[in-house]
N, C-alpha and C positions, 0 to 999 in steps of 0.2 A: 367319320373324318377324324384321321386323326387331331390329334394338339397342331402345334409349330411343330416346325423337324428341330430335332436334340443335333447339331452341332461339335462329334468328339477328335479333337486332334492329336495324334500324335508323331514323335520328332522326325519318322521314315517307314519306306513304305514294308520295310522284313519287319520294322516292329506292329506296325499296322495289321499285318496280315496274321502274324500270333496273337495279335488283342483278338480281331474278328474270329481268328480261329477257333478261343477261350472264350470268346465268349459265343459263340456259336454249338460250343459244346454244351452250355449250359443252357443254354434255351432250350435246345431239342430236350434235355434233363428232363431240364420244368413240365413240357410241353408231354414226352410218353406219361411223367407220374400224371397228368393232368385226365390224357384223355388214351393212354392204353398207346399209342402210337403217334406219330411225328408227319409233316411235309415241309420240307423244305426245296426252294428251287433257285437253283443253281446258273450262275451265269460264269460268263466265262473273261478272257479277258487277263492281264498279268497280275491281279491284283485277286482279279475272281479265280483264279487257279492257281495260285502260287497263296491263297487262301484253303483250298481245299489240302493243298501240299505240308503248311501245317498243322493243318487234322489231323491227316495220317499221321505227323512224327509225334502231338502231342500225346505225355503219356495222360492225358485226365481220357483220352478216345473210347477205349473202355465203361466207361460210364456211359455213353447211350448205347440203345441197343441197336444196329445198324441193321437186322434183322423186318425190326419193326416201321427203319426211315422208310418215308414216301420221296422220288426225289424226279423230279418234275427239272427244266431248261425254258426259262425267261427268251430262249429264239436260241436257235442253229442256225448255220450255214448249207446249203440245199447244193452237197455235195455227196462224194460217192463215197458208205460209211467210216469206209478203210482212212478215208482222206485225212490229213493232219491238223488241217483246215478246224475238224468239226467240233466244238464246245463238248461233248459228248463223252468225247475220245479221248480227251485232254482229262476231260474229271478222271475215267478211271485210271487209265491212268497217273494223275498226283493222287486220288484218294479212290476210288472203288476197289479197283482190286484191289489194295489194304486193308479191305475192312468187312465181313461177313455180312452179304446185301443182303435181300430176299428180289432176283433176277424179276421178279412179274409186280414187284413195289420199282422201280428203275425205268419209267418214261420216258423215252430218248422223243424225239421231232420223228421224221418220218426223212429215209435219201433219197437223192439224186439215183440212188439206185434200182426202189423200190418204186418211185413216183414219178409218170413226165411232166410234174407242176411243183414249182413252190408254194402253189392257191393247194393241188391237193392233194400234198401233204398236209398243211395246213390243215383238210378238213378233217381229214384220219386224225392231226393230233387235237385237234376241237373235241372231235365223235370219241376219243377215249377220255378225252376232261370232262364233258359230259356225262358216260362210264359212271368214270371213278364216283362221280355227285351223285350218282343216282345209287350206285350204292355203299357212301356214305351214310347218306339217307336210310339206304331199307334198315341199313345197321344199328341207324341214333338212337334208342328205346326212350330217350328224355323226354318228359312231359309240354318241353318248349320247344320240339321237333316245328320247322314247318312245314304246312299241308303239302307244300311241293315242292321237288329237291330241286338246287339253281341249276348252271349252267358247270358250273364249276366246285373238286372239293375245296373241303379247305387248307388254305395257305396258310402256317404259322409266321414262315420266314418267306419274302421273297428280295434274295439278293440283286443288286445291280449296278455295275459299272457304266460308269462315263465315258464318252467321247471329249475330243477337242472341243468339237462339233455341237459339239452335249446331248445327245445320241445316248438313247438310256433300249436295252436290249437293240432288239431290228430298228425302230421310231425314230427316224432319220428328220431335221427340220422339212417345215414343207408338205413333208411326203406325204402320202395319202392313209400309210401307216398309224401318223399321228391326230390323225382326225376322225380312227375311225371309232363309233360309238356304240357300235351293235356288238359285233362281231365280237371270240375271243381270242382268236388268233384270224392271222393277216399271215398270206405270205408277200415276198418282198420283192422289188425288181429294180431294179437299176440303183444298185445302192451307190450311195458314195463311195462307199469301202469295201475293199475285195475280199471277199466272192461278189458281182452283187445281185445272185438270186439266196435268198434266204427264207426263214419262217422265225412266228415275233407270237408273242402275247403285246395284248395287245393294252393303249394308258387304264382302259375297264378293267377288263379282266387281270393286271396290276394292282387293282387298286383295294380289288375285293380281300391281300394281304390280310393279317393283320400285325405285322409291323413289317417294313420294307425299306432293309438296309440299304447304302449308299453309301458304296465300296471306292474309293478315287484315294488317287495316287500323280503326284506328276505334278512337272512349273505349266504341265501343255495345258493341264485341266485346269486350271485354276479360275482364270473367266465365264469356261461352263459355270464350273461350282459355283461363280460368284453368284451369274446374270441365275440360276435358280433356286437363292436365296435367297435373291434379292427381289424374289416374285413376277417373273415375268408367259410372256402365254409360251406355253408348254407345245404352240402348236411352229412356235418358233426357236425352243427351246427345252424340247423334249424334257427332259434333266430337270426343270423343273413341279414335272405334271405326279409322279411318283409321292403319294403319299397311303400308310396304310391305316386302316380302319382304328387300330389303338395304339399305332410309336411305328413314328416315322424319322432314321437315324443317316445324321451323315459320317462316315467311319472313315478318316481322309488323314494324308500324310501335310505338315508341315507347308512343306510344296506348291500343295495342291486347296490350300486354307488364303494365297493371299492376298485373294480379297470374297472369303466372305465376310458380313454384315456383323462388326460385332459384336451388338447387343447377340448374336450365338452362337459365339462361340466361347466355348468348355475346352477346354485345355482337357487331354487325360490323365489320371495320378500317373504317380508313376510306377510300372508294373502294369497295367491296366490293358 
């Protein structure tokens, strides 16, 4: 588990999204230099999608070899593939259609066009994650390769938004998804935020990531951010649960930061 989370506060949401985009580009370049490829888990929401647009607009974006980036999603709405509510569709419009991606590396959760239930779509997504982990394991020629592949590929960065109710991905307070300990992906029903049916990575899956970046803007999120950083129980405050193995970053704007414990605050320097 990572050390205490680092909190970086930016003046407003537009500055925040540009800063996250710059950080993500740098991180992907660094990971590719080390491993030859990189894996990022995307999120939806205004900050998540705005960040992807900022990546597309960045003059530094060509520094990344986008053909060697693996894309997954932390959650998805269980609706039709062309439904505008789909996080994947929004990500394509904001970023993926503007860069040279390898379609085989773009791993979208299934839609209601393909599966009869969110549970079946979740099982399919978990299977594909496991297959990616096995392929990664087979390609690893290092001496310290584990004896058996895990259920998940290496996640270099997981991006997560936070709802006003403190949900992350589609893990909502008190619901079964946030309590799940064994599965890597769950089907979600009766989401308090429409649409009601969804697919989500679980907290144990999220927490295999090298780095988890919590990306949050807006005064309506301040209470959730404050509770999460104060160490609340993740069952009640899901945003308190995510933690990267090497680093957990909270990248937030000033409106979302009003209830952050003072000892955790590190104001972002100008231009970062």
